[in-house]
C-alpha positions as CSV (number, residue, x, y, z in Angstrom):
1,M,-163.1,135.7,128.2
2,P,-164.2,136.2,124.5
3,E,-162.1,134.5,121.9
4,T,-159.6,136.8,120.2
5,T,-159.9,137.5,116.5
6,R,-157.3,136.3,114.0
7,E,-156.1,140.0,113.6
8,Q,-155.8,140.5,117.3
9,R,-153.7,137.3,117.6
10,R,-151.6,138.5,114.7
11,Q,-150.9,141.9,116.3
12,R,-149.9,140.3,119.6
13,R,-147.7,137.9,117.7
14,R,-145.9,140.7,115.8
15,Q,-145.4,142.8,118.9
16,G,-144.0,139.8,120.8
17,H,-141.4,139.2,118.1
18,H,-140.3,142.9,117.8
19,D,-137.0,142.3,119.6
20,E,-136.4,139.0,117.7
21,R,-136.7,140.8,114.3
22,R,-133.7,142.9,115.3
23,E,-131.7,139.8,116.0
24,H,-132.6,138.0,112.8
25,G,-132.5,141.1,110.6
26,A,-130.0,143.6,111.8
27,A,-126.3,143.1,111.9
28,Q,-125.8,145.4,114.8
29,P,-124.2,144.6,118.2
30,M,-126.5,144.9,121.2
31,S,-125.3,147.0,124.2
32,G,-124.7,145.3,127.4
33,G,-127.7,147.1,128.9
34,G,-130.1,145.8,126.3
35,A,-133.5,144.4,127.3
36,H,-132.9,141.0,125.9
37,T,-130.7,139.1,128.3
38,V,-129.4,135.7,127.1
39,E,-127.7,133.3,129.4
40,R,-124.7,131.4,128.0
41,I,-124.6,127.7,128.1
42,V,-122.6,126.1,130.9
43,F,-122.5,122.3,131.1
44,T,-121.0,120.4,134.0
45,D,-121.1,116.7,134.9
46,A,-123.0,117.6,138.0
47,E,-125.7,119.4,136.0
48,V,-126.2,116.5,133.7
49,D,-126.2,114.0,136.5
50,G,-128.7,116.0,138.5
51,I,-131.2,116.3,135.7
52,V,-130.8,112.6,134.7
53,G,-130.9,111.4,138.2
54,R,-134.4,112.9,139.0
55,Q,-136.0,111.4,135.9
56,T,-136.0,107.7,136.2
57,S,-134.4,104.9,138.1
58,D,-134.5,102.8,135.0
59,S,-131.6,103.9,132.8
60,G,-133.3,102.4,129.7
61,A,-136.7,103.9,130.2
62,R,-137.7,106.3,127.4
63,N,-139.9,108.7,129.3
64,I,-138.5,112.0,128.3
65,R,-140.4,113.9,125.5
66,F,-138.0,115.3,122.9
67,A,-139.7,117.6,120.5
68,L,-138.7,119.4,117.3
69,A,-140.7,122.6,117.5
70,V,-141.2,125.2,114.8
71,D,-142.9,128.6,114.6
72,K,-143.9,129.5,111.0
73,E,-144.3,133.2,110.4
74,A,-144.2,133.7,106.7
75,D,-143.7,131.5,103.6
76,F,-140.1,131.5,102.3
77,L,-141.1,133.3,99.1
78,D,-143.4,135.9,100.7
79,L,-142.2,139.5,100.7
80,D,-142.8,139.7,104.5
81,Y,-140.3,136.9,105.0
82,F,-137.5,139.2,104.0
83,V,-138.8,142.7,104.3
84,G,-140.5,142.1,107.7
85,T,-137.9,139.6,108.7
86,R,-140.6,137.1,109.6
87,V,-138.4,134.1,109.1
88,G,-139.8,132.1,112.0
89,H,-137.8,129.8,114.2
90,A,-137.1,126.1,114.9
91,W,-135.8,124.7,118.2
92,I,-135.8,121.7,120.6
93,I,-138.2,121.3,123.6
94,I,-137.5,118.7,126.2
95,T,-140.2,117.7,128.7
96,Y,-139.3,115.5,131.7
97,P,-141.7,113.1,133.4
98,D,-142.4,115.5,136.2
99,G,-143.6,118.1,133.6
100,T,-140.4,120.3,133.9
101,E,-139.5,121.8,130.5
102,D,-136.2,122.7,128.9
103,S,-135.3,124.0,125.5
104,Y,-132.4,124.7,123.1
105,G,-132.1,126.9,120.0
106,F,-129.6,128.5,117.8
107,W,-129.5,132.3,117.2
108,P,-127.3,135.1,115.9
109,D,-125.3,136.5,118.8
110,L,-126.1,140.2,118.9
111,R,-123.6,140.9,121.7
112,R,-120.8,139.9,119.4
113,G,-122.1,141.8,116.3
114,G,-124.3,139.0,115.0
115,G,-127.5,139.3,113.0
116,I,-128.7,138.7,109.5
117,D,-127.5,141.4,107.1
118,W,-129.8,140.8,104.0
119,N,-127.2,142.6,101.8
120,N,-124.6,139.9,102.7
121,F,-126.8,137.1,104.0
122,W,-124.4,134.4,102.8
123,E,-121.7,135.5,105.2
124,D,-120.9,134.0,108.6
125,G,-121.7,135.9,111.8
126,P,-121.3,135.1,115.5
127,G,-123.8,132.5,116.7
128,Q,-125.0,131.3,120.1
129,V,-127.1,128.5,121.6
130,R,-129.9,129.7,123.9
131,H,-130.8,127.6,126.8
132,P,-133.6,127.9,127.5
133,D,-134.9,129.2,124.2
134,L,-138.3,130.8,125.0
135,G,-138.6,133.5,122.3
136,H,-141.2,131.6,120.3
137,R,-142.6,129.3,123.0
138,Q,-146.1,130.9,122.9
139,T,-146.5,130.8,119.1
140,I,-145.6,127.2,118.1
141,T,-147.0,126.3,114.7
142,A,-146.1,122.5,114.7
143,M,-144.3,119.9,116.7
144,H,-142.8,116.4,116.1
145,T,-142.2,114.5,119.3
146,V,-140.4,111.3,120.2
147,L,-139.5,109.7,123.5
148,I,-135.8,109.4,124.6
149,D,-133.9,108.0,127.6
150,H,-131.4,109.5,129.9
151,E,-128.4,108.5,127.7
152,Q,-130.0,110.3,124.8
153,L,-130.6,113.3,127.0
154,A,-126.9,113.5,127.9
155,R,-126.2,113.2,124.1
156,A,-128.5,116.2,123.5
157,K,-126.7,118.4,126.0
158,A,-123.3,117.4,124.6
159,Y,-124.4,118.3,121.1
160,A,-125.8,121.7,122.2
161,A,-122.6,122.5,124.1
162,S,-120.5,121.6,121.0
163,K,-122.4,124.2,118.9
164,A,-122.2,127.1,121.5
165,S,-119.7,129.1,119.4
166,T,-120.6,127.9,115.9
167,P,-120.9,130.7,113.3
168,Y,-124.5,131.6,112.3
169,N,-125.0,131.4,108.6
170,A,-128.5,132.0,107.0
171,L,-127.7,129.5,104.3
172,A,-125.5,126.9,105.9
173,F,-126.2,126.7,109.6
174,Q,-129.1,128.5,111.4
175,C,-131.9,127.7,113.8
176,T,-133.5,125.0,111.6
177,S,-130.2,123.4,110.8
178,F,-129.3,123.2,114.5
179,A,-132.7,121.8,115.5
180,R,-132.9,119.2,112.8
181,E,-129.2,118.1,113.3
182,M,-129.7,117.9,117.1
183,F,-132.8,115.8,116.5
184,E,-131.0,113.3,114.3
185,H,-127.9,113.2,116.6
186,V,-130.0,112.4,119.6
187,T,-132.7,110.0,118.2
188,G,-130.8,108.4,115.3
189,Q,-133.9,109.1,113.2
190,T,-134.1,111.2,110.1
191,A,-135.6,114.7,110.9
192,P,-138.6,116.0,109.0
193,S,-137.5,117.8,105.8
194,A,-137.1,121.6,105.9
195,G,-136.7,122.3,102.2
196,L,-134.5,121.2,99.3
197,L,-131.7,123.8,99.1
198,I,-131.6,125.4,102.6
199,D,-133.2,124.6,105.9
200,D,-136.2,126.8,106.4
201,P,-138.8,127.0,109.3
202,S,-141.8,127.4,107.0
203,D,-140.9,124.3,105.0
204,L,-140.2,122.4,108.2
205,A,-143.6,123.4,109.6
206,E,-145.4,122.2,106.5
207,T,-143.6,118.9,106.5
208,I,-144.5,118.3,110.2
209,I,-148.1,119.3,109.7
210,E,-148.6,117.0,106.7
211,A,-147.0,114.1,108.7
212,N,-149.2,114.7,111.7
213,T,-152.3,114.8,109.6
214,E,-151.5,111.5,108.1
215,H,-151.3,110.1,111.7
216,G,-154.6,111.6,112.7
217,L,-153.0,114.5,114.6
218,D,-153.3,118.2,114.4
219,P,-150.1,120.4,114.0
220,L,-149.5,120.3,117.8
221,E,-150.0,116.5,118.0
222,Q,-153.5,116.5,119.4
223,P,-155.9,113.9,118.0
224,L,-158.0,115.2,115.2
225,A,-161.8,115.0,115.5
226,P,-163.4,112.3,113.4
227,R,-164.2,113.4,109.9
228,K,-168.0,113.4,110.4
229,Q,-167.6,115.7,113.4
230,R,-165.3,118.1,111.6
231,K,-167.9,118.6,108.9
232,K,-170.6,119.8,111.3
């Protein structure tokens, strides 16, 4: 199959985010028959035990990949960031030793009238945690991954559940705030910076990319080619 051009990839990317722009940029409720179905989080002890139990017999083994993922669409100061509502997204991806993947992200809740109204973007609106969060899975810009154990996994689930009904606020608590706070709560490490005044996906992506480069990795944490090879 021939490689797609940058413009073709951009067109596919924009079409794939059409529904998400409504969520980020329109403060309108979504009808119950809408095409975008979101499953609410339900946490039970049995669910946590079942997931933890299949991962490892060693309770202290850190063999679960816990990634802070981000999709950068436009720079924060670009006109397209606001007019096109290309704000991007940040979320958490969890990968178990058997390759099974899970994810958590924070969104406006359209079913309860949520969405960003740019005329009143400082106001709270209904929020929701999506589990899984797959809206930007195919367009990841950068990732920062650490290894966690089953106790930290349970901590991650408890944190996500605690934020299930938190108000969405574009300035105070949105997708990037959720993802960075969840990362710090679970790992005990400082999350990569996402800007000085407010958390922003584009700033988070740039921070992760810079850190990955310093460690000889590309934005998606794959080893960079040696410098001599890259020049050819």
